DRENDREN-765584 format. One line per field, with one value per residue: residue in three letters; y, x, z of N, C-alpha, C in turn; residue number from 1. Coordinates in steps of 0.05 Angstrom, whole numbers, plus 5000, padded with zeros to 4 digits. Example, Ala and Ser with C-alpha at 12.3 -4.5 7.8 and 13.67 -1.06 7.14 Angstrom:
2
r <- ala  ser
npy <- 4886  4955
npx <- 5264  5257
npz <- 5156  5142
capy <- 4910  4979
capx <- 5246  5273
capz <- 5156  5143
cpy <- 4934  5001
cpx <- 5264  5258
cpz <- 5156  5157
k <- 1  2
END
This chain:
360
r <- met  met  thr  asp  leu  asp  gln  leu  arg  asp  his  leu  leu  ala  ala  ile  ala  ala  cys  ala  gly  leu  asp  ala  leu  asp  ala  val  arg  val  gln  ala  leu  gly  lys  gln  gly  thr  val  thr  gly  leu  leu  lys  thr  leu  gly  ala  met  ser  pro  glu  glu  arg  gln  val  gln  gly  pro  arg  ile  his  gly  leu  arg  glu  ala  val  thr  ala  ala  ile  ala  asp  arg  lys  val  ala  leu  asp  arg  ala  asp  leu  asp  ala  arg  leu  ala  arg  glu  thr  leu  asp  met  thr  leu  pro  ala  asp  gly  val  gly  met  gly  ser  ile  his  pro  val  ser  gln  val  met  asp  glu  leu  ala  glu  ile  phe  ala  asp  leu  gly  phe  ala  val  ala  thr  gly  pro  glu  ile  glu  asp  asp  trp  his  asn  phe  thr  ala  leu  asn  ile  pro  glu  ser  his  pro  ala  arg  ala  met  his  asp  thr  phe  tyr  phe  pro  glu  ser  ala  glu  gly  glu  arg  lys  met  leu  leu  arg  thr  his  thr  ser  pro  val  gln  ile  arg  thr  met  leu  ala  gln  lys  pro  pro  ile  arg  ile  ile  ala  pro  gly  arg  thr  tyr  arg  ser  asp  ser  asp  ala  thr  his  thr  pro  met  phe  his  gln  val  glu  gly  leu  val  ile  asp  arg  gly  ile  thr  leu  gly  his  leu  lys  trp  thr  leu  glu  thr  phe  leu  lys  ala  phe  phe  glu  arg  asp  asp  val  val  leu  arg  leu  arg  pro  ser  tyr  phe  pro  phe  thr  glu  pro  ser  ala  glu  val  asp  val  gly  tyr  thr  ile  glu  lys  gly  lys  arg  val  ile  gly  gly  ser  asp  gly  trp  met  glu  val  leu  gly  ser  gly  met  val  his  pro  lys  val  ile  ala  ala  cys  gly  leu  asp  pro  asp  glu  trp  gln  gly  phe  ala  phe  gly  cys  gly  ile  asp  arg  leu  ala  met  leu  lys  tyr  gly  met  asp  asp  leu  arg  pro  phe  phe  asp  gly  asp  ile  arg  trp  leu  lys  his  tyr  gly  phe  ala  ala  leu  asp  val  pro  thr  leu  ser  gly  gly  val  gly  ala
npy <- 6007  5965  5956  5943  5894  5862  5862  5838  5789  5769  5768  5731  5682  5677  5667  5620  5586  5583  5554  5503  5461  5423  5447  5502  5515  5510  5551  5598  5591  5600  5653  5676  5656  5645  5660  5711  5725  5758  5756  5739  5783  5822  5800  5811  5866  5876  5881  5932  5965  6003  5987  5993  5993  5941  5911  5916  5904  5856  5808  5808  5802  5752  5721  5726  5696  5645  5634  5634  5592  5548  5548  5534  5481  5456  5463  5433  5381  5376  5378  5332  5293  5300  5286  5234  5213  5222  5188  5139  5137  5137  5094  5024  4959  4893  4843  4789  4773  4730  4726  4757  4717  4689  4694  4636  4593  4544  4471  4434  4396  4347  4339  4333  4286  4251  4251  4226  4175  4156  4153  4117  4069  4061  4045  3994  3970  3985  4016  4079  4089  4119  4143  4160  4210  4216  4164  4103  4060  4007  3999  4026  3996  3945  3911  3905  3869  3890  3889  3903  3917  3937  3981  4021  4038  4071  4133  4169  4163  4165  4206  4215  4223  4255  4210  4192  4175  4118  4056  4067  4064  4083  4143  4170  4206  4180  4136  4114  4096  4048  4033  4045  4003  3961  3980  3978  3921  3905  3929  3912  3855  3807  3801  3849  3910  3963  4029  4071  4133  4190  4237  4226  4218  4228  4231  4261  4295  4321  4331  4295  4275  4292  4317  4314  4277  4249  4189  4130  4071  4004  3951  3884  3834  3770  3705  3658  3692  3713  3724  3736  3763  3810  3830  3838  3878  3921  3931  3945  3990  4025  4032  4059  4104  4131  4136  4103  4049  4019  4007  3973  3924  3904  3859  3855  3813  3829  3856  3866  3874  3865  3839  3778  3734  3791  3847  3894  3942  3956  4001  4007  4056  4107  4149  4213  4270  4284  4274  4226  4186  4153  4087  4038  4007  4024  4032  4022  4040  4048  4047  4032  3992  3924  3864  3799  3797  3788  3729  3735  3788  3785  3749  3782  3816  3788  3749  3687  3663  3617  3614  3665  3705  3757  3817  3874  3941  3999  4069  4132  4190  4241  4229  4201  4242  4274  4241  4237  4288  4315  4339  4359  4365  4353  4389  4441  4428  4440  4490  4533  4571  4615  4622  4574  4540  4560  4546  4491  4474  4452  4463  4480  4456  4414  4353  4290  4235  4169  4157  4205  4211  4214  4252  4291
npx <- 5575  5564  5510  5512  5539  5500  5458  5485  5494  5442  5425  5460  5449  5395  5401  5428  5391  5352  5372  5364  5391  5453  5492  5475  5483  5537  5553  5536  5570  5620  5612  5610  5652  5695  5758  5752  5706  5653  5653  5706  5732  5718  5746  5798  5801  5812  5863  5876  5852  5850  5877  5835  5788  5793  5787  5736  5707  5730  5713  5659  5662  5689  5651  5610  5631  5636  5584  5561  5591  5574  5519  5521  5540  5499  5458  5476  5475  5419  5403  5429  5401  5350  5357  5369  5322  5288  5310  5300  5246  5238  5267  5263  5270  5267  5256  5246  5273  5323  5389  5450  5499  5551  5619  5661  5715  5748  5751  5809  5828  5857  5842  5788  5786  5809  5767  5727  5748  5749  5696  5677  5707  5690  5638  5650  5669  5716  5766  5797  5864  5922  5991  6058  6095  6151  6190  6222  6275  6264  6205  6194  6222  6250  6210  6176  6197  6237  6300  6368  6397  6360  6338  6303  6318  6361  6399  6385  6329  6304  6291  6334  6347  6400  6446  6443  6459  6501  6476  6423  6358  6355  6329  6278  6239  6177  6170  6124  6057  6058  6083  6042  6009  6042  6047  5992  5982  6014  5991  5938  5894  5877  5812  5830  5817  5833  5845  5901  5911  5954  6009  6070  6142  6191  6252  6241  6219  6177  6131  6092  6108  6126  6167  6140  6081  6015  5987  5947  5936  5912  5893  5878  5871  5858  5825  5831  5834  5837  5862  5816  5785  5815  5811  5755  5748  5778  5755  5703  5715  5737  5698  5660  5688  5702  5651  5628  5599  5621  5675  5734  5780  5849  5894  5963  6019  6070  6123  6133  6168  6139  6092  6064  6033  6045  6013  6005  5954  5912  5869  5813  5803  5768  5768  5744  5724  5775  5803  5827  5785  5764  5737  5707  5743  5781  5835  5890  5908  5955  5936  5944  5983  5986  5973  5981  5993  6059  6084  6126  6122  6075  6094  6134  6103  6086  6048  6016  6032  6010  5960  5936  5919  5924  5910  5940  5941  5959  5958  5969  5939  5939  5945  5898  5860  5876  5861  5807  5786  5806  5858  5922  5975  6016  6045  6017  5984  6012  6029  6001  5969  5915  5880  5880  5861  5809  5786  5790  5777  5730  5665  5656  5615  5598  5594  5622  5581  5560  5510  5493  5529  5595  5625  5593
npz <- 3285  3319  3309  3255  3256  3285  3247  3202  3224  3232  3180  3155  3186  3171  3118  3119  3144  3104  3063  3017  3000  2998  2965  2961  3013  3018  2984  3015  3059  3035  3020  3069  3102  3070  3036  3016  3044  3080  3136  3144  3125  3164  3207  3189  3196  3248  3258  3246  3283  3343  3408  3446  3415  3393  3436  3447  3398  3380  3410  3393  3336  3332  3358  3321  3277  3301  3311  3258  3237  3271  3257  3205  3207  3236  3200  3159  3181  3186  3133  3111  3142  3124  3069  3076  3096  3055  3016  3041  3042  2987  2964  2966  2994  2978  3019  3008  2966  2938  2969  2949  2917  2953  2947  2938  2951  2909  2900  2895  2838  2853  2907  2898  2869  2907  2945  2912  2904  2957  2967  2928  2943  2995  2988  2971  3015  3035  3079  3096  3100  3131  3134  3155  3119  3119  3119  3142  3120  3124  3126  3077  3038  3051  3078  3039  3004  2973  2948  2969  2924  2888  2836  2852  2902  2891  2893  2854  2848  2896  2955  3002  3073  3109  3140  3208  3274  3280  3262  3264  3227  3159  3138  3096  3043  3031  2975  2954  2974  2995  3044  3082  3076  3099  3152  3167  3164  3204  3249  3252  3253  3201  3172  3121  3089  3054  3029  3011  3005  2987  2993  2955  2939  2889  2853  2800  2742  2694  2638  2654  2702  2770  2824  2872  2883  2879  2904  2904  2937  2941  2988  3001  3047  3063  3072  3018  2975  2906  2838  2811  2845  2848  2796  2789  2827  2809  2760  2776  2806  2767  2729  2761  2774  2725  2705  2665  2633  2595  2604  2592  2613  2610  2631  2638  2642  2690  2732  2798  2860  2906  2895  2869  2828  2784  2752  2699  2690  2637  2607  2562  2510  2473  2413  2416  2388  2374  2420  2472  2504  2563  2559  2516  2463  2426  2432  2478  2546  2597  2665  2719  2768  2792  2832  2866  2932  2954  2983  3017  3034  3065  3104  3127  3157  3200  3188  3169  3106  3083  3104  3096  3042  2990  2952  2918  2894  2855  2836  2804  2832  2811  2756  2747  2753  2711  2667  2673  2672  2631  2628  2606  2624  2678  2709  2721  2764  2810  2807  2828  2803  2802  2760  2732  2773  2780  2733  2729  2779  2832  2858  2924  2954  2924  2938  2925  2905  2896  2878  2855  2816  2813  2784  2771
capy <- 5982  5943  5952  5930  5865  5849  5859  5818  5762  5761  5762  5704  5661  5672  5655  5591  5571  5582  5536  5478  5437  5427  5466  5528  5519  5515  5578  5615  5587  5613  5681  5687  5649  5642  5680  5738  5727  5783  5752  5739  5811  5835  5792  5824  5893  5877  5888  5962  5977  6011  5966  5995  5985  5913  5897  5915  5892  5830  5786  5806  5792  5724  5709  5724  5676  5621  5631  5626  5563  5529  5547  5519  5454  5448  5460  5409  5356  5374  5371  5304  5276  5303  5272  5205  5207  5220  5165  5116  5138  5132  5067  5001  4934  4869  4823  4763  4767  4715  4742  4755  4696  4694  4682  4615  4581  4519  4449  4427  4370  4325  4335  4322  4257  4235  4246  4207  4149  4147  4149  4092  4046  4059  4027  3969  3960  3994  4038  4096  4087  4141  4139  4184  4216  4210  4136  4090  4042  3980  4001  4034  3979  3917  3895  3902  3850  3905  3882  3926  3923  3945  4008  4040  4049  4088  4160  4185  4158  4168  4229  4206  4243  4251  4190  4201  4156  4092  4034  4074  4060  4106  4156  4181  4213  4155  4136  4104  4093  4019  4029  4046  3974  3948  3988  3968  3894  3901  3940  3899  3827  3805  3809  3878  3922  3991  4044  4089  4157  4209  4249  4212  4235  4214  4252  4260  4318  4328  4337  4274  4270  4314  4307  4304  4269  4236  4162  4115  4042  3988  3925  3866  3810  3752  3677  3650  3714  3705  3743  3743  3785  3835  3840  3850  3904  3942  3936  3961  4017  4042  4039  4080  4129  4144  4136  4090  4020  4003  4006  3946  3921  3885  3854  3845  3804  3848  3848  3883  3860  3861  3822  3756  3746  3820  3854  3921  3944  3976  4007  4014  4083  4114  4176  4230  4299  4285  4268  4200  4185  4125  4072  4025  3991  4033  4030  4014  4057  4037  4064  4025  3966  3910  3837  3787  3804  3768  3713  3745  3811  3776  3737  3801  3829  3768  3732  3662  3665  3595  3618  3691  3715  3784  3831  3902  3956  4026  4086  4161  4206  4262  4219  4195  4268  4284  4226  4240  4316  4327  4358  4348  4371  4351  4412  4462  4418  4450  4519  4552  4591  4616  4619  4544  4528  4568  4531  4461  4469  4443  4478  4469  4441  4392  4331  4268  4213  4150  4158  4229  4213  4226  4273  4311
capx <- 5588  5548  5485  5519  5545  5475  5444  5499  5489  5413  5424  5473  5433  5370  5409  5436  5366  5336  5385  5349  5410  5483  5505  5467  5495  5566  5555  5534  5595  5641  5606  5614  5677  5716  5781  5742  5680  5646  5662  5735  5739  5718  5770  5822  5802  5819  5892  5878  5838  5864  5872  5811  5768  5795  5779  5705  5697  5741  5696  5635  5668  5693  5626  5596  5644  5628  5553  5557  5600  5554  5494  5526  5545  5472  5442  5486  5465  5393  5401  5437  5380  5326  5363  5368  5294  5277  5319  5289  5218  5236  5278  5252  5287  5249  5270  5240  5291  5347  5412  5470  5517  5575  5642  5673  5738  5741  5764  5832  5823  5869  5826  5762  5790  5812  5741  5713  5761  5741  5668  5673  5716  5675  5616  5661  5678  5746  5771  5819  5887  5943  6015  6078  6109  6178  6191  6248  6283  6250  6177  6190  6234  6255  6187  6162  6212  6254  6327  6388  6406  6339  6341  6285  6335  6383  6396  6369  6300  6294  6301  6344  6356  6428  6447  6450  6477  6507  6456  6394  6348  6358  6304  6272  6213  6166  6167  6098  6043  6060  6089  6018  5999  6056  6038  5965  5982  6029  5975  5912  5892  5860  5813  5839  5808  5840  5859  5920  5919  5970  6032  6095  6163  6210  6267  6233  6204  6172  6102  6077  6122  6134  6181  6119  6055  5995  5984  5930  5943  5893  5903  5860  5882  5835  5830  5820  5835  5848  5863  5789  5774  5826  5802  5728  5749  5790  5734  5680  5725  5742  5671  5647  5702  5698  5622  5624  5594  5636  5703  5745  5806  5868  5916  5987  6039  6091  6140  6137  6179  6119  6070  6071  6041  6039  5998  5997  5927  5907  5841  5806  5794  5760  5775  5721  5730  5806  5816  5824  5764  5763  5713  5710  5768  5797  5862  5895  5923  5961  5929  5955  5996  5971  5981  5976  6012  6079  6084  6148  6111  6057  6108  6146  6085  6078  6024  6025  6023  5995  5934  5926  5927  5913  5920  5945  5942  5966  5960  5971  5915  5941  5939  5869  5849  5882  5847  5779  5778  5819  5881  5943  6000  6017  6059  6001  5972  6027  6037  5986  5956  5888  5863  5877  5843  5782  5777  5789  5767  5705  5650  5662  5593  5591  5606  5618  5564  5557  5482  5490  5550  5618  5637  5571
capz <- 3281  3333  3295  3230  3263  3291  3221  3186  3237  3227  3151  3150  3197  3156  3093  3124  3148  3080  3044  3012  2993  3007  2947  2969  3039  3013  2973  3038  3074  3020  3020  3096  3115  3050  3037  3011  3056  3097  3164  3143  3121  3190  3224  3180  3204  3276  3260  3241  3305  3367  3428  3458  3396  3389  3461  3447  3374  3375  3418  3378  3310  3336  3364  3296  3263  3313  3307  3230  3235  3283  3242  3178  3216  3245  3175  3141  3193  3180  3105  3108  3152  3106  3046  3082  3100  3028  3003  3054  3031  2957  2958  2979  2994  2979  3036  3001  2944  2947  2975  2929  2921  2967  2933  2952  2938  2895  2910  2877  2825  2867  2930  2889  2862  2931  2955  2895  2911  2985  2965  2914  2956  3019  2980  2965  3041  3043  3096  3086  3120  3126  3148  3155  3094  3125  3127  3145  3097  3127  3117  3050  3019  3059  3085  3013  2988  2953  2957  2968  2896  2869  2828  2867  2925  2883  2901  2835  2850  2925  2970  3028  3092  3119  3160  3234  3290  3268  3270  3260  3202  3141  3134  3069  3036  3020  2946  2947  2999  3004  3073  3096  3076  3118  3178  3173  3169  3230  3268  3258  3244  3177  3143  3118  3061  3056  3009  3023  2988  3000  2978  2952  2929  2873  2838  2771  2735  2666  2635  2665  2728  2787  2848  2893  2869  2896  2897  2920  2937  2956  2998  3013  3060  3073  3064  2993  2955  2881  2819  2804  2864  2840  2771  2794  2845  2795  2741  2789  2813  2743  2719  2776  2774  2699  2700  2639  2635  2574  2609  2587  2624  2599  2650  2623  2663  2695  2755  2821  2881  2930  2886  2853  2802  2781  2726  2693  2681  2615  2602  2535  2505  2445  2406  2413  2383  2374  2446  2483  2526  2574  2552  2490  2459  2403  2440  2505  2561  2623  2685  2746  2770  2813  2835  2889  2953  2954  3009  3034  3046  3085  3124  3141  3174  3219  3181  3155  3078  3076  3113  3087  3015  2986  2928  2923  2870  2860  2812  2810  2835  2792  2730  2745  2750  2682  2648  2675  2671  2607  2633  2590  2635  2706  2724  2731  2787  2832  2800  2846  2787  2809  2737  2726  2792  2775  2708  2734  2806  2836  2877  2952  2964  2908  2949  2907  2913  2874  2868  2838  2795  2825  2768  2763
cpy <- 5958  5935  5938  5900  5851  5844  5838  5790  5752  5754  5735  5681  5655  5659  5626  5575  5567  5563  5509  5454  5444  5445  5495  5536  5524  5541  5599  5614  5602  5644  5694  5681  5642  5664  5709  5741  5751  5779  5751  5767  5827  5826  5806  5853  5897  5887  5919  5977  5985  5988  5968  5987  5952  5898  5893  5898  5862  5808  5784  5795  5760  5709  5706  5700  5647  5614  5620  5596  5542  5527  5530  5488  5442  5443  5438  5383  5353  5366  5344  5285  5277  5285  5242  5197  5205  5195  5140  5115  5131  5104  5046  4976  4911  4847  4794  4754  4750  4733  4738  4732  4706  4678  4660  4605  4555  4495  4440  4401  4346  4319  4325  4294  4240  4229  4225  4180  4138  4139  4122  4068  4042  4042  3999  3956  3966  4017  4055  4096  4108  4131  4161  4186  4214  4183  4126  4067  4016  3981  4006  4012  3950  3902  3890  3883  3864  3902  3905  3935  3936  3974  4029  4052  4069  4119  4177  4183  4166  4191  4220  4229  4236  4228  4203  4183  4130  4069  4042  4070  4086  4115  4168  4190  4190  4157  4124  4103  4064  4017  4030  4017  3957  3955  3979  3938  3887  3910  3925  3871  3826  3796  3841  3886  3953  4002  4064  4112  4176  4219  4227  4226  4217  4235  4249  4283  4323  4331  4319  4263  4293  4302  4298  4300  4255  4208  4150  4085  4028  3961  3910  3841  3793  3723  3673  3671  3705  3729  3753  3765  3811  3846  3853  3877  3927  3950  3953  3987  4035  4050  4062  4106  4145  4145  4124  4059  4004  4002  3976  3945  3900  3882  3841  3835  3824  3837  3872  3865  3850  3846  3801  3736  3776  3825  3884  3920  3966  3979  4015  4044  4085  4141  4192  4260  4304  4281  4238  4203  4156  4112  4060  4012  3998  4031  4023  4035  4046  4056  4057  3998  3951  3880  3825  3792  3781  3754  3726  3772  3804  3765  3760  3818  3811  3751  3709  3664  3640  3597  3645  3696  3743  3794  3860  3915  3986  4043  4114  4175  4228  4253  4210  4221  4279  4267  4232  4269  4330  4347  4345  4353  4369  4375  4433  4455  4433  4478  4539  4575  4592  4611  4589  4533  4535  4553  4502  4453  4462  4458  4463  4452  4419  4367  4306  4246  4195  4151  4182  4230  4229  4248  4293  4342
cpx <- 5573  5523  5490  5524  5519  5460  5457  5494  5462  5412  5436  5457  5409  5377  5415  5408  5349  5349  5371  5366  5437  5497  5499  5481  5525  5571  5553  5560  5619  5638  5612  5642  5700  5739  5772  5715  5679  5657  5693  5746  5740  5740  5796  5824  5812  5849  5896  5866  5859  5858  5845  5787  5769  5785  5749  5696  5707  5724  5670  5638  5673  5669  5610  5607  5636  5600  5548  5567  5584  5530  5497  5528  5516  5456  5449  5476  5434  5386  5408  5415  5355  5332  5363  5339  5281  5284  5304  5258  5217  5246  5267  5272  5268  5264  5263  5259  5313  5372  5432  5488  5543  5599  5655  5698  5730  5760  5784  5824  5833  5851  5798  5765  5794  5786  5723  5723  5751  5712  5663  5683  5701  5650  5625  5672  5706  5746  5793  5841  5909  5967  6035  6090  6138  6179  6220  6251  6268  6222  6175  6200  6236  6232  6171  6178  6227  6284  6345  6396  6385  6343  6326  6298  6357  6378  6380  6339  6287  6307  6309  6352  6385  6429  6456  6467  6478  6486  6429  6385  6350  6331  6301  6244  6202  6163  6142  6082  6040  6067  6064  6006  6014  6048  6009  5966  5997  6009  5948  5912  5874  5832  5817  5829  5813  5848  5878  5927  5938  5993  6057  6116  6183  6225  6262  6216  6202  6141  6085  6088  6129  6148  6162  6094  6039  5988  5961  5935  5919  5905  5881  5875  5858  5843  5817  5818  5849  5850  5835  5778  5789  5816  5773  5730  5758  5769  5711  5689  5727  5717  5657  5661  5701  5670  5617  5619  5611  5667  5712  5773  5822  5891  5941  6007  6062  6107  6141  6148  6160  6095  6079  6046  6032  6027  5997  5967  5923  5878  5834  5798  5784  5767  5750  5730  5760  5819  5810  5804  5763  5738  5715  5736  5780  5826  5865  5913  5928  5951  5939  5970  5982  5983  5974  5999  6033  6080  6106  6139  6092  6072  6125  6131  6073  6054  6034  6015  6009  5965  5920  5937  5915  5923  5923  5946  5949  5964  5961  5946  5915  5936  5910  5853  5851  5864  5817  5770  5792  5841  5906  5972  5998  6027  6039  5987  5986  6037  6024  5973  5925  5870  5861  5858  5814  5770  5773  5778  5739  5690  5653  5640  5584  5605  5602  5600  5562  5530  5478  5509  5573  5631  5617  5580
cpz <- 3295  3319  3269  3236  3269  3263  3203  3199  3231  3197  3145  3160  3182  3130  3095  3128  3124  3060  3042  3004  3001  2990  2953  2995  3035  3001  2996  3055  3061  3022  3049  3107  3096  3053  3033  3024  3075  3125  3164  3140  3148  3209  3216  3190  3234  3279  3259  3265  3327  3387  3441  3442  3392  3412  3461  3423  3370  3385  3401  3350  3312  3341  3339  3279  3274  3309  3279  3226  3246  3268  3217  3184  3222  3218  3159  3153  3185  3151  3099  3119  3136  3080  3052  3084  3072  3013  3014  3045  3002  2951  2976  2975  2998  2993  3026  2977  2954  2951  2953  2937  2934  2952  2950  2937  2923  2905  2887  2865  2842  2893  2921  2884  2887  2945  2939  2902  2937  2982  2951  2929  2982  3012  2974  2993  3050  3061  3084  3107  3110  3142  3143  3126  3095  3136  3131  3124  3099  3116  3088  3029  3029  3065  3060  2994  2965  2962  2955  2942  2877  2861  2841  2890  2918  2890  2881  2834  2877  2938  2997  3047  3100  3141  3187  3249  3276  3280  3266  3231  3185  3136  3107  3065  3021  2988  2936  2974  3008  3033  3091  3098  3096  3147  3186  3179  3197  3255  3274  3245  3219  3188  3142  3090  3066  3031  3023  3004  3003  2980  2977  2938  2914  2857  2809  2766  2703  2663  2649  2692  2743  2812  2870  2876  2888  2887  2914  2917  2951  2965  3008  3022  3071  3065  3036  2973  2930  2862  2809  2819  2856  2815  2773  2810  2827  2772  2752  2796  2789  2731  2735  2776  2748  2691  2672  2644  2614  2579  2608  2599  2609  2621  2635  2646  2667  2719  2774  2843  2902  2921  2869  2852  2803  2753  2724  2682  2661  2614  2575  2534  2477  2440  2401  2411  2383  2400  2455  2505  2536  2568  2521  2488  2434  2407  2469  2520  2587  2645  2713  2744  2793  2814  2862  2907  2956  2982  3027  3049  3068  3108  3141  3160  3195  3214  3167  3126  3069  3085  3100  3059  3012  2959  2934  2894  2875  2835  2823  2811  2813  2763  2726  2741  2719  2662  2648  2666  2647  2611  2620  2602  2666  2722  2736  2758  2812  2827  2817  2828  2791  2784  2728  2747  2788  2752  2713  2762  2808  2858  2903  2963  2948  2916  2932  2919  2890  2860  2849  2817  2806  2810  2759  2766
k <- 1  2  3  4  5  6  7  8  9  10  11  12  13  14  15  16  17  18  19  20  21  22  23  24  25  26  27  28  29  30  31  32  33  34  35  36  37  38  39  40  41  42  43  44  45  46  47  48  49  50  51  52  53  54  55  56  57  58  59  60  61  62  63  64  65  66  67  68  69  70  71  72  73  74  75  76  77  78  79  80  81  82  83  84  85  86  87  88  89  90  91  92  93  94  95  96  97  98  99  100  101  102  103  104  105  106  107  108  109  110  111  112  113  114  115  116  117  118  119  120  121  122  123  124  125  126  127  128  129  130  131  132  133  134  135  136  137  138  139  140  141  142  143  144  145  146  147  148  149  150  151  152  153  154  155  156  157  158  159  160  161  162  163  164  165  166  167  168  169  170  171  172  173  174  175  176  177  178  179  180  181  182  183  184  185  186  187  188  189  190  191  192  193  194  195  196  197  198  199  200  201  202  203  204  205  206  207  208  209  210  211  212  213  214  215  216  217  218  219  220  221  222  223  224  225  226  227  228  229  230  231  232  233  234  235  236  237  238  239  240  241  242  243  244  245  246  247  248  249  250  251  252  253  254  255  256  257  258  259  260  261  262  263  264  265  266  267  268  269  270  271  272  273  274  275  276  277  278  279  280  281  282  283  284  285  286  287  288  289  290  291  292  293  294  295  296  297  298  299  300  301  302  303  304  305  306  307  308  309  310  311  312  313  314  315  316  317  318  319  320  321  322  323  324  325  326  327  328  329  330  331  332  333  334  335  336  337  338  339  340  341  342  343  344  345  346  347  348  349  350  351  352  353  354  355  356  357  358  359  360
END
């Protein structure tokens, strides 16, 4: 028995050492340690031995199993290392090749248009001003010459907060970014040239209106400001934004409580491939409202309307994005559909510049 165990040990260790691959090694493992393996069979014989025989043969049989198990593990490590060395010798990596592209998110069209607006108006000498989205009644309405009876104050247009202590100003979600104009005139002395982009809120929802939308307003306060300055500013802005030199404007008389005189601004468009494209004069499309700042608004901000004049304008950022990039429904802007954003989104590193074309 002792001689047989020594011979079996030598035979198995030699077979393990001779294995040239993992498949051959696994075959030896099954032959020795599998359910029907030779070493497993020897372990089963221990139950039939007398206590004296088991005391002698048991350690030797268990020692055989441990030796075979250790030899298989060592051979597996050696074969894995040899396989890796062979792959390293066979496979090469050209470190001069460009790296694979790293997946990046995309810029939302609203954010892209905001960047374009800031770039264009920065070249025209305008600063970007911001303000709170939760406003009080005075900044949002009263200071802008909007009387108590004006429809814009009605509950169906404005999101009001519940009234708190008696005597406090009524709080609301701002319905436009015009309060930023008021806060700017109160905080700094003229001359003033700002744009005020940001989120606004109105109780309205359909294909071209959402309860929350984005708006940009502009304000200029200085001496000797006229409608001519307003028209030139808007024309320069729209030509740069739509990247068309054939942009034609039409100013129609209108009414806004905070401007006098007031004008709706239409822009000419042409039909190309069945779609309306800004530029030319096949038809007219309203894009924004504007006018000369009302003397009462100037006076409400502590300025003398006989000394200071100005103009203001405002338009929807979402609508500008729709017109420029061919989107026909406002609601997907806020659905969070990643497929829509991948289609209409902008590369994160494509920073708008006037010299390179803001829509490039």
